[in-house]
C-alpha positions in Angstrom: -9.2 87.2 -135.0 -6.6 84.8 -136.4 -3.7 87.2 -135.5 -5.1 87.7 -132.0 -5.2 83.9 -131.5 -1.6 83.6 -132.8 -0.5 86.3 -130.5 -2.3 84.7 -127.5 -0.7 81.3 -128.5 2.7 82.9 -128.6 2.2 84.6 -125.3 1.0 81.3 -123.8 4.2 79.6 -125.0 6.4 82.3 -123.5 4.5 82.0 -120.3 4.9 78.2 -120.3 8.6 78.4 -121.1 9.5 81.3 -118.9 7.1 80.9 -116.0 5.0 77.8 -115.7 7.6 75.0 -115.9 10.4 76.8 -113.9 7.9 78.0 -111.4 6.4 74.6 -110.8 9.9 73.3 -110.4 10.6 76.1 -107.9 7.6 75.2 -105.9 8.8 71.6 -105.6 12.0 73.1 -104.1 10.1 75.3 -101.7 8.1 72.3 -100.4 11.3 70.3 -100.0 13.2 73.0 -98.3 10.5 74.5 -96.0 8.1 71.6 -95.8 5.2 74.0 -96.6 4.0 76.6 -99.0 3.5 80.3 -98.4 -0.2 80.9 -98.7 0.4 83.7 -101.3 2.1 81.1 -103.6 -0.8 78.7 -103.7 -3.2 80.7 -106.0 -0.3 81.5 -108.3 0.7 77.8 -108.4 -2.9 76.7 -109.2 -3.2 79.3 -112.0 0.1 78.3 -113.6 -0.6 74.6 -113.4 -4.0 75.3 -115.1 -2.2 77.3 -117.9 0.3 74.5 -118.3 -2.5 72.0 -118.8 -4.5 74.3 -121.0 -1.7 75.2 -123.4 0.5 72.1 -123.2 -0.3 71.1 -126.8 1.6 74.2 -127.9 4.7 73.2 -126.0 7.7 71.8 -127.8 9.7 70.1 -125.1 12.9 70.3 -127.2 12.5 74.1 -127.5 11.6 74.3 -123.8 14.7 72.5 -122.8 17.0 74.8 -124.8 15.2 77.9 -123.6 15.5 76.9 -119.9 19.2 76.1 -120.5 19.6 79.7 -121.8 17.6 81.1 -118.9 20.0 79.3 -116.6 22.8 80.9 -118.5 21.2 84.3 -118.4 20.8 84.1 -114.6 24.5 83.0 -114.4 25.6 85.9 -116.5 23.7 88.4 -114.4 25.1 86.7 -111.3 28.7 87.1 -112.6 28.2 90.7 -113.7 26.6 91.7 -110.4 29.2 89.9 -108.3 32.1 91.5 -110.2 30.7 95.0 -110.2 29.5 94.9 -106.5 32.6 92.8 -105.4 30.3 90.1 -104.1 28.0 92.4 -102.2 24.4 91.3 -102.9 22.6 94.2 -101.2 21.1 97.4 -102.5 21.3 97.8 -106.3 22.6 94.3 -106.6 19.6 92.9 -105.0 17.3 94.9 -107.3 19.0 93.6 -110.4 18.7 90.0 -109.1 15.1 90.4 -108.2 14.2 91.6 -111.7 16.1 88.9 -113.5 14.7 86.2 -111.2 11.2 87.5 -111.7 9.0 84.4 -111.4 10.6 83.5 -108.0 10.4 86.8 -106.3 7.1 85.9 -104.6 8.9 83.0 -103.0 10.4 83.9 -99.5 14.0 84.2 -100.6 16.2 87.2 -100.9 19.7 88.3 -102.0 22.2 85.7 -102.9 19.8 82.8 -102.0 17.5 84.0 -104.8 20.2 83.5 -107.4 20.7 79.9 -106.2 17.0 79.2 -106.2 16.7 80.6 -109.8 19.7 78.6 -111.0 18.5 75.4 -109.5 15.0 75.9 -110.8 16.0 76.5 -114.4 18.4 73.6 -114.3 15.6 71.3 -113.0 13.2 72.7 -115.6 15.7 72.2 -118.4 16.5 68.7 -117.3 12.8 67.9 -117.0 12.0 69.1 -120.5 15.0 67.2 -121.9 13.8 64.0 -120.3 10.3 64.6 -121.7 11.9 65.1 -125.1 13.8 61.9 -124.8 17.0 63.9 -124.7 16.5 64.7 -128.4 17.4 68.4 -127.9 19.2 70.8 -130.1 22.7 69.8 -129.1 24.6 72.8 -130.5 22.5 75.4 -128.7 22.4 73.4 -125.5 26.1 72.9 -125.4 26.9 76.5 -126.0 24.4 77.5 -123.3 26.0 75.2 -120.8 29.5 76.5 -121.6 28.4 80.1 -121.2 26.6 79.3 -117.9 29.7 77.4 -116.6 32.0 80.3 -117.4 29.7 82.8 -115.9 29.3 80.8 -112.7 33.1 80.4 -112.4 33.5 84.2 -112.6 30.6 84.9 -110.3 31.4 82.4 -107.5 35.1 83.5 -107.6 34.0 87.2 -107.0 31.5 86.1 -104.4 34.0 84.0 -102.6 36.3 87.0 -102.4 33.7 89.5 -101.1 34.6 91.9 -98.3 32.7 89.9 -95.7 35.0 87.0 -96.3 38.2 88.8 -97.2 38.3 91.2 -94.2 36.5 89.2 -91.6 39.7 87.8 -90.1 40.5 84.1 -90.2 36.9 83.0 -90.0 37.5 79.9 -87.8 33.9 79.2 -86.8 33.9 77.4 -83.5 34.0 78.0 -79.8 30.8 80.0 -80.2 32.3 82.2 -82.8 34.9 83.8 -80.5 38.0 82.1 -81.8 39.8 82.7 -85.1 42.4 80.0 -84.2 41.9 76.2 -83.9 42.3 75.6 -80.1 41.1 72.0 -80.3 44.5 70.7 -78.9 44.8 73.5 -76.3 41.7 72.7 -74.3 42.3 71.2 -70.8 40.4 68.0 -72.0 42.2 67.6 -75.3 43.2 64.0 -76.1 46.3 65.2 -78.0 47.2 68.1 -75.7 49.6 70.9 -76.8 49.5 72.5 -73.3 52.9 72.8 -71.7 53.6 71.3 -68.3 56.2 72.5 -65.8 59.3 70.4 -65.0 59.2 71.6 -61.4 56.6 70.6 -59.0 54.0 73.3 -58.6 53.7 72.4 -55.0 50.1 73.6 -55.1 46.8 72.0 -56.0 43.1 73.1 -55.8 41.1 70.0 -55.2 37.6 71.5 -54.6 35.9 72.4 -57.8 33.8 75.1 -56.1 37.0 76.9 -55.1 38.6 77.0 -58.5 38.7 80.6 -59.8 37.0 81.0 -63.2 39.4 82.0 -66.0 38.9 84.0 -69.1 41.0 86.2 -71.3 42.3 87.3 -74.7 42.5 84.7 -77.5 46.3 84.6 -77.5 46.3 83.9 -73.8 44.1 80.8 -73.9 46.9 78.2 -74.3 48.6 79.9 -71.3 45.9 80.0 -68.7 44.6 76.6 -69.8 48.1 75.3 -69.0 47.9 77.0 -65.5 44.6 75.3 -64.9 45.8 71.9 -66.1 48.8 72.2 -63.7 46.9 73.1 -60.5 43.2 72.4 -60.9 42.7 68.8 -59.9 40.7 66.7 -62.5 40.0 69.9 -64.5 40.1 67.8 -67.7 37.3 65.6 -66.4 35.2 68.5 -65.1 35.4 70.5 -68.4 34.8 67.5 -70.6 31.7 66.4 -68.7 30.4 70.0 -68.7 30.9 70.4 -72.5 29.3 67.1 -73.2 26.3 67.8 -71.0 25.3 70.6 -73.4 25.0 73.1 -70.5 27.5 75.6 -72.0 25.8 78.9 -72.4 28.5 80.4 -74.7 31.6 80.7 -72.5 33.2 77.5 -73.9 33.7 76.0 -70.5 32.6 76.0 -66.9 35.8 77.1 -65.1 38.4 77.4 -67.9 36.3 79.6 -70.1 37.1 81.4 -73.3 35.4 84.4 -75.0 37.7 87.2 -76.0 39.2 90.4 -74.7 36.0 92.5 -74.8 33.6 89.9 -73.4 36.1 88.3 -71.1 36.8 91.7 -69.4 33.1 92.4 -69.0 32.7 88.9 -67.4 35.4 89.8 -64.9 33.8 93.1 -64.0 30.4 91.4 -63.8 31.8 88.7 -61.4 31.3 85.9 -64.0 35.0 85.3 -64.1 37.7 85.7 -61.4 40.9 85.8 -63.5 41.4 87.7 -66.8 44.6 87.2 -68.8 45.6 89.7 -71.5 47.0 93.1 -72.2 46.4 96.1 -70.1 42.7 97.4 -70.3 41.8 100.3 -72.5 40.6 103.6 -71.2 37.0 102.7 -72.0 37.4 99.3 -70.2 38.8 101.1 -67.2 35.9 103.5 -67.3 33.5 100.5 -67.6 34.9 99.0 -64.4 34.8 102.3 -62.6 31.2 102.9 -63.4 30.4 99.4 -62.2 32.1 100.1 -58.9 34.8 97.5 -59.4 38.4 98.2 -58.4 40.8 96.3 -60.6 44.1 94.7 -59.6 46.6 94.5 -62.5 49.5 92.1 -62.0 52.2 91.8 -64.6 53.0 88.0 -65.1 55.2 88.0 -68.2 56.4 89.9 -71.2 55.2 90.1 -74.8 56.0 92.1 -77.9 53.6 94.3 -79.8 54.6 93.7 -83.4 54.0 95.0 -86.9 54.0 92.8 -90.0 53.9 93.0 -93.7 53.7 90.6 -96.6 56.8 88.4 -96.8 57.8 89.8 -100.2 57.7 93.4 -99.0 61.3 94.8 -99.2 60.8 96.9 -96.1 62.3 95.2 -93.1 62.4 97.9 -90.5 60.5 101.1 -89.6 60.9 103.6 -86.9 58.2 104.4 -84.3 57.8 107.8 -85.9 57.3 106.3 -89.4 54.7 103.9 -88.0 52.8 106.7 -86.3 52.9 108.7 -89.5 51.4 105.8 -91.5 48.6 105.2 -89.0 47.9 108.9 -88.7 47.5 109.0 -92.5 50.4 111.3 -93.3 52.3 108.6 -95.3 50.3 106.5 -97.8 52.9 105.0 -100.2 55.6 102.4 -99.5 58.1 104.3 -101.7 58.3 106.9 -99.0 59.5 104.2 -96.6 62.1 102.8 -99.0 59.8 100.2 -100.5 57.9 99.7 -103.7 55.7 102.3 -105.4 52.4 101.0 -104.0 49.7 102.2 -101.6 50.1 101.3 -97.9 47.0 99.4 -96.8 47.2 99.9 -93.1 44.8 97.6 -91.3 43.5 98.2 -87.7 41.8 96.0 -85.2 38.3 96.3 -83.5 37.9 98.7 -80.6 38.8 97.3 -77.2 40.6 94.3 -78.6 44.0 93.8 -76.9 46.0 94.8 -79.9 43.9 97.8 -80.7 44.3 99.0 -77.1 48.0 98.6 -77.4 48.0 100.5 -80.7 46.3 103.4 -79.0 48.9 103.4 -76.3 51.6 103.3 -78.9 50.1 106.3 -80.9 50.1 108.4 -77.7 48.9 111.9 -78.6 48.9 111.1 -82.3 45.4 110.2 -83.5 44.6 107.1 -85.5 43.1 107.6 -88.9 39.7 106.1 -89.6 40.1 102.3 -90.0 39.4 100.5 -93.3 35.8 99.1 -93.1 33.5 96.9 -95.0 29.7 96.4 -94.9 27.7 93.4 -93.9 24.0 92.8 -93.8 22.3 91.2 -90.8 18.9 91.2 -89.1 19.7 94.7 -87.7 20.4 96.1 -91.2 23.6 97.0 -92.9 26.5 97.4 -90.5 30.0 98.7 -91.0 32.8 96.5 -89.6 36.5 97.1 -89.1 38.4 95.3 -91.8 40.9 92.8 -90.4 44.3 92.1 -92.0 44.2 90.5 -95.5 47.2 89.6 -97.7 46.8 92.4 -100.1 49.5 94.2 -101.9 51.0 96.8 -99.6 49.3 95.5 -96.5 50.5 96.4 -93.0 49.1 95.0 -89.8 49.8 94.6 -86.1 49.3 92.1 -83.3 51.3 90.3 -80.6 54.3 88.2 -81.4 52.8 85.0 -79.8 49.7 85.3 -81.9 51.7 85.6 -85.1 54.6 83.3 -84.5 53.6 80.6 -82.0 50.0 80.2 -83.0 50.9 81.0 -86.7 47.7 82.9 -87.1 48.9 85.0 -90.0 50.3 83.4 -93.1 52.8 84.7 -95.6 53.9 87.6 -93.4 57.1 88.8 -91.8 57.6 90.7 -88.6 59.5 94.0 -89.1 62.0 95.6 -86.8 61.0 98.7 -84.9 63.7 101.3 -84.4 66.2 98.9 -85.8 65.4 96.1 -83.2 63.8 92.8 -84.2 61.0 91.4 -82.0 62.8 88.2 -81.1 62.2 86.4 -77.8 65.8 87.3 -76.8 65.3 91.0 -77.4 62.0 90.9 -75.5 63.8 89.2 -72.5 66.7 91.6 -72.5 64.4 94.7 -73.0 66.0 96.0 -76.1 62.8 95.7 -78.3 61.1 99.0 -77.9 57.5 97.7 -77.9 57.9 95.1 -75.2 54.7 95.1 -73.1 53.5 93.4 -70.0 51.3 90.3 -70.1 49.0 90.9 -67.2 46.5 89.1 -65.0 43.6 91.3 -64.0 41.5 90.5 -60.9 38.9 92.3 -58.8 40.1 93.8 -55.5 38.5 92.1 -52.5 37.4 89.0 -54.3 36.0 86.7 -51.7 37.6 83.6 -53.2 40.9 83.2 -51.4 42.2 81.0 -54.1 42.6 84.1 -56.4 45.5 85.4 -54.4 47.0 81.9 -54.3 46.8 81.6 -58.1 48.6 84.9 -58.4 51.4 83.6 -56.2 51.6 80.4 -58.2 51.8 82.2 -61.5 54.6 84.3 -60.2 56.4 81.3 -58.7 59.2 79.3 -60.5 56.7 76.8 -61.8 54.3 79.4 -63.1 57.0 81.4 -64.8 58.3 78.2 -66.4 54.8 77.6 -67.9 54.9 81.1 -69.3 58.3 80.6 -70.9 57.6 77.2 -72.3 54.3 78.4 -73.8 56.2 81.0 -75.8 56.1 84.2 -73.8 59.0 85.9 -72.0 58.9 85.4 -68.2 59.4 88.2 -65.7 62.9 89.0 -64.4 64.7 88.3 -67.6 
């Protein structure tokens, strides 16, 4: 019987060290965070509190403090190991490992990466509580080593987690304007206090004074500074109208009432669905044209300026120029190493863009009859499950990407890159204007035929006028007729 009692006593101590104290601390966190307890947790909490009271005489707070410090370190080590192996992806097998290690907390309504945070915070609170109860008379050497190990593991883990695919390949991640923008357009809104919008030197000679007659604008992200400048020039008091609308909290997600901003895909759908009157961007893709046709909408496409479709690499890449044939070979998958293009012996990481985006549509036109290889993708978990997403450009060794010149140079969206020449011609504004750059494309305004708002045709006339073309040129695009 003596051995049985000792075994039970030892088991009780382990339960106290490993479960009761940390779990009670965890419950405090749950109450603080959620403001309530999950009903399934209550019986377990009562049981563990009873065990704690029943066996507390067996508890050495000095030992408990050290043990919880090392439990904290153990969770940190598993976090680091899992983050490095999975490249920051806490789904699937990674989640299973975390769940096993964070055993006492799995009944709490947390999952994935959040579970790690809960466990770390819980063990830290438990260790601190025990240390306080022991008057901080803990075994210093063991405690210090545990803290050092935990700190090193957390550094490695958070570094790997911060560089996970969801962050690395998600674009620029600028989270505002209802998630549509990857660029800070704060100073490009029509109501900005420090406006970067250009104004024409010549008198537009045209003004829309009635708010109800103002055509609703939308378009590609790179075009927002342009069409916002058009509106600022000829929509009377548009700054007041939009400021009051945004401040009223009525915005349903289009980032404006009249000068709206979504993106190429959503903006085009809004035009077809009669939620917008003017769409600014690149020529629509085949699927977008089919979408309009199925909706019974006839489109009017009006070239209003010129732009360059450009390719870019890291600024330390020795390759400065590629031919159209070489670029097609890379994106078809025939060429995979830069040494075959006169560069370093390293893999070409050729990034693409999401389907129906302006640059992806242009890329498809550029490829012609040559098919694009499958794009690089990564996986994200959301409420719908695990989704695969097209990986956007990241500054990796050997990276190659494409976009429009205005986006890269004027808005400075990409950092640490250089534009490469195509067929020996650099994508400068001068070469765009004189037509020598081979991938010069039209910047277009798309409208619906037979739009009942007469101001739509007047806006087209204004944009093609001297004042409108001046706005295009001063914004950073090439005007027509050059």
